[in-house]
N, C-alpha and C positions, 0 to 999 in steps of 0.2 A: 504494500500500500504506500503510495507516494505521500509526501509531506502535505500537499494540498488536500488529498483525500482524507488524511488524518485530521486536518484542521476542520474540514467541512463536517465530518462525522462528530468531532468534538462539539462543534457549535450546535449541531442538531440534537445531540444528547443533552447539552446544556439548556437549550430552549425547551426541550420536552422532559425536563426534570420533574420532580415531585410537585413543584409549585404550579406548573401548567396543568398537570393531571388533577390536582386538587381544585384548581380554578374551574376547569371544565365540568368536573363532577359536582362541585359545590354550587355553581350557578345553576346548572340543570336541576339539581335536587331542590334548591331554593325556589326556583320558578315552578317546579312540579308541585311543591307544597302550596305555594301561593295560588296556583291555578287549580288546586284540588284535583290533581291527576287528570287534567283536561285531555291529555293525549289518549287516555283510556275512555273517559266519559264521553268525549266528543268524537271518538273514532268513527262511528257510524255517520254522524252528522257531517264530518269532513268529506266522506265519500259522496254523500247526497249533494253537498254543495259543489263538489267537483263535477258531478254529473249534471249540473245545471238546475238543481233544486231551487225553485223560486221562494222568495221570502224576504226578510228584512235586508235592505241595503243593496239591492241589485238593480236599482234604477239607472238606466243608461244615461239620462240627462245629467245625473250627478256623478258620472264616472269620467275620469280622464286617464288615459293610458294608451299604449300602442298595440298591445296584444290581449287576447282573451285570458281569463283566469286559468282555463285548461292549458292554453299555450304556455302560460307562465310556468305551470307545473312541469310540462313536458320539456321545456327549455332548461329549467332548473335540474330536472332529472338527467337531461343530456349532459349537463355540466358535472353532476355528481357521480352518475353511473359511468365510470370510465375504467381504466385498467387498474384503479385502486381496488375494484371488485374482483379482479382476477389476480394480477401480480401483487397488489398490496396485501391482500389476505394471505397469500403464500409467503410473502416476506415476513409478515407478522408471525405466522406459525414457525417459520424457519428460525427467526431470531428470538421469539418469545415463547415458543412452544404452543401446543394446542390450547392451553389455558388462556392465551391472549384473546381467543374468540369470545370467551365469557365476558371479558372486560370490554370488548368491542360491542357486545350486546347491551351491556349496562350503559356504556357511553351513548348508544343509540336511543335507549329508552328515555333517559333524561334529556338527551339532545332534541327529542321531539318537542318538548316544552320550550326549550331555548329557541328552536326554529319558529315556533308560533309567534313568540315575542319579537324576534328579528323581523319577520315578515310584516307584522302589524306596524312596527315602527318604520319600516321601509315605506309602507303605504302612507302613513300619517305625515311623514316629512319629505315626501317626494316633491321635486321641483320641475318646472318647465325650463329646459335648457335654452340658451340663446338661439340655437338652431331649430327650436320648436319641438325637439324630442323630449321624452320624459326621462328624468334622471333621479335615482334614489339609491339608498344604501347607507351603511354605517357612517360614511363621511358626511352625509347630510343630516342624519339625526344626531351625530356628535356635534356638528357645527350649530345647527338651529335649535336642537333640543337642550344640549348641555352648554353651548356657547364656548366650545373648545376647538377652534379651527386648527390650531397647531397639532392637536392630537388627531384630528380628522385627516390632516395632511400626512402624518406618519402612517395611518392606516391605509390611505389611498395609495401611497408609494409602494407599500408591500403587497397590497392587493393587486395593483397593476403589475408588479414584479412577478407575483406568483403566476398570473395569467401569461405573461410574456416569456418568462424563463422556466419556471417550475413545470407548468402544465405542458408546454411544448416538449420539454425534454422527456418527462415521464411517459406521456402518452405515446409519442412517436417512438421512443425507445422500446416500450413494451410491445407495440404493434410490430416493429421491425424484427424483434426477437421471435415473436410468434410466427411470423411469415418465414423467417429463416429456418426455424425449427421444423415447420411443417412442409414448406414449399421450396426451401433452399435458396430463397431470394437474398441477394446481397443487401446489407443494411441500407446503403446509400440509395439503392433503387426504390426501396419501400419509402424512405424518407422523402425523396423527390416527388414520387407519385402522390403521397399523402399531402404534401404542401400545396400542390396544384389543386387537388380536390377541395381542400379547406378554403383556399382563396376564392374559389368560384362561389362559395356561399357567403362568407363573412363580409365581403365588400358591399353586400346589400343591407347590412345593419340588422337590427333585432327582428324586423318583420320577415326578412328573408330567412334568418336563422329559425324563427318560430315555425315558418311554413314547412321546413324540413323536419324539425324535431317532433312536430305533432304526429307525424307518421313513423319516424325512425325510432323514437323512444319505446313505444309499445312493442314494435316488431322485434327490436333487438333483445328486450327483456324476455319476451315470449320464446325466442329462439334459444337463449341461454338456459332458461328454465327447463325446456324440453330436454336438452342435453344433460343437464344436471340430474333430472329425474331418472334418466336412463342409468346413470351411475348409481343412484340410490337404489333403484329397483334391482340392478344386477348384483349389488353387494348388500342387499337388505339385511341379512343376518348380522352385518358389522355395524349397523346404525346404533344400537345401544352402546357398543364399545366406543364408537366415535364420541357420543355424548359423555361417556365416562372419561375419555381423554380430556375433553374440554373442561368439565367441572372439577375433576381431580387436579388437572394441570393448572387451573386458575389459582389454586391455593397450595399445591405441592408439586411443582413442575418436575422435580427430580424423580418422582414416582412414575412418570410417563415418558420423559425425554431420553432416558437411558444414556447413551453415549454423547448426546449433544451437550458439550461442555459449557458451563457458565450460565445456563438458563435458570433464572430465579423468578420468584413472585414479582419482584420489581421489573424484570424484563417483560414478563407477561403483561403486566399493567401498562408499562410504558409503550410497548408496541401495539397492544390492543387499543389503547386510547388514541395513540398517534395515527395509526392506520384507519381507525374508525372515524376520527375527525377529518382525515384527509379524504376519505371516501364520501361520507354523508355531509361534510362541511358544516354541521351544526356547531355554532359557536364562532365560526370564522367570519360570518356576516355576508357571505356571497349570496345567499338566498334572498336577502333583503333587496339586492340590486335587481334580480330577475322578477321577484314578486311585486316590486314597486312599479314595474312597467305594465302590470295587469290592469285592464279596465274594470273597475269595481267601485261602487259607491260606499262600500263598507270595508274598512281595513281588516276587521276581525274575520270576515269571511275568507279573505286571502290567507290570513294567518293559519286558520284551521286547515285549509287546503295544503299549505306549505308543509305542515307536519307530516304529510304523506310522503314527502321527499325521503325522509329518514327511514320510514317504515319499508318502503320499496327497496331503497338502496342497500340498507344494512341488514334488516331483519329478514328480508327475502333473498336478495341476490348474493350478498356477502356470505350469508349462512349456507347457501347452496354450494358455493365454492369451497368453503371450509369442510363441509360434510363430504363433498366429493373426494377431496384429497385425503381425508382421514379414513373413510370407509375402504378406499382402494389401497391404503397403506403406502402411498408414495410420498407422504409428508416429510420423510427424512431425506428425500432426494431433490436437490435443486433449491433455488431461492426465489424464483420468479415465475413468469408465465409458463415455463417449461414444466413446472410441477403440475399445473392444471392440465396441460396437454397430456402428460403421462397418465393422470387420473382418468380423463375422458377416453383416452386410447385403451386403457385397461378395461373399460366397460364396453366401448364400441370401437374395436380395433380399426385404425386408419380413419374412419369417419369421425370419431370423437375428437381427434386432433384438429380436423378441419372445422368442426363446430367451434372449438376454442379459438382457432385462428380467425375465423369469421367474426366471432363475438368480440375478440380483442380489437379487430379492425373497426367494427361498428361502435363498440364502447368508446374506443379512443377517438374515432372520428367525430362522434357526437359530442364528446367532451371538448375536442379541439374547435368545433364550430360554435359551441356555446360560450366557452370561457373568454374569447376575445371581447365579448360584449362588456363584461364587467371590467376587463382591462381597459377598454376604451372609456368607460364611464369614470373609472378611477383617475386615469391620466387627463381626461377632460376636466375633471374637478381641479387638478393641480395646474394644468398648463393651458386649458382652453379647448374649444371644440375643434381647432385646426388639427389636433393630434389624431383625430379619427381617420384622416386620409392616409398618412404614412403607416399607421399602426398595423393594419392587416398585412402589409408587405414585410415589415420587420418580423411579425409573428410567424409568418410562413417560412421566412428564411431560417428562423430558429427551430422550426419543426424539422427541417432538413438536417441541421446541425445536431439536434437532439437524438436523432436516430442512431448515431454512431458513438454516443457517450456511454461510459460504463454505468450500468443500472444502479449499483449501490450509491454512487455519487448523486445520481438523479433523485433518488428517494430522499436522501439526506438534505438536498437543497430544498425539496418540497416541504420537508418537516420544518426547516428554518423559517420559511415564509409563512407557513400555516400557523406556527407557534406565535410569531409576532402579531399576526392578524388576530389571533385569539385574545391576546392581552389587551390590545387597543380596543377591539370590538366589545369585550366584556365590560369595559368601563362605561361605554355607552349603554349597553343593555341593562347593567345594574343601576346606572343613574336614572334611566327612564322606565325602569320596570314598573314603578307605581302607576305611571300614566298608561302603560300598556295593559296592566292588570285591570285597572278601572274601566278601560274601554271594553275589554273582554267581558267583564262582569256585567256591564251595562247592556252589551249586545245579547248575552245569554238570558238576561232578565226579560228581554223584549221578544223572544221567540219561544215557540214550543220546542223544547230540547229534543224531543223524539221525532218531530215531523218537520221542523224548520219553519213553520208558519208564524206569522207575525201576531203578537198579542195586541200591540198598540202602535200607532204611527211613531216612527223614530225621528230623531233629528239627523238630517243627512249632512254630508260634507266631510272633507278631509281636514284634520287638524294640522296646521303647519306653523 
């Protein structure tokens, strides 16, 4: 390992020390208690609202935004469901043992409450940019809600950096490895082709991105789920053992990791939380950017819909990856996408690897076409709307570069950016939690919680 690689890994471990883990867990737990487990109580309502259930707050004349609430969810899912769900889960297991999946689940459960609040605040404090587009996210609620523009600037810098540097490297690297493993393609060929395909979409802005993700997100999730279920069906007798590895490994890694040296409870927690946060992005603030762009007259509606990001991303997709590599017994081999390829091939010889390669391509591609949006919003906040024109070109150039960079370095860079985003965003979330909770409470009092129908006429409008 070179000196630069050691420095990057040291910084990643420093950022994702116990303080960050406690912050993510603590804020999610605090919001869960204040919202009285809304992610569970409101789960059915969230789905009804996503499917267009009419009720309080959906008046078109009181809405401003660029995409529909459903498109906001699919675009956010496109950004979150990336190769973190394939390669990220595998690196968590390789470095933290199977027990890291338990901590990933815990991170996701409390993260659902965090994402509700982030999306509500994103809607409440969204602005109309000088070029007429909608802009929202932590930099706006930190500036206009807390009055801390300097902190908003720090957040925007690292959020833009994550989209521009971390996302391009991780996604293109994972896709290139999957295609080389399964099809024998050179890394640079995959990187070049991917860069061109991404550019064709992102130059059109959020509306162009949303038109693609509204079809791509459901399709790619369905394809991957089918492949994973084949693995589970083929190795069904091993499913109880897989859950045993997860739950025992969460608290006593040495009992299940055998010869994997250095895996401790701290490692399981660290990689479970870090990879979970990278995958579902709850706590990092990115969801607030996408959901702020949704057309809705009621911020809380979008907050409830946003919570489904985490459920689909981590509870469903990440869990299927973890179970697939555990039931097939390949979890001690490899550290990235090749681990999932081996698992799927064990269940469906030859075809399984193609499913993973295709899913890696679709997951990574969807993430690459969605993430530039919050990168452009972040850097527009810092430098002005002019940055939107050169940004797609630079983003695509880094996709090509990222395809040939060592994967461990790529994930460490992603951890650094994500960790700093968590710190700055959590200040905004905690500082404005009272406002968000009051809005949510008021909303829930005005609807029939089981049907979503209105009890009495609400006051409309967006608080800004």
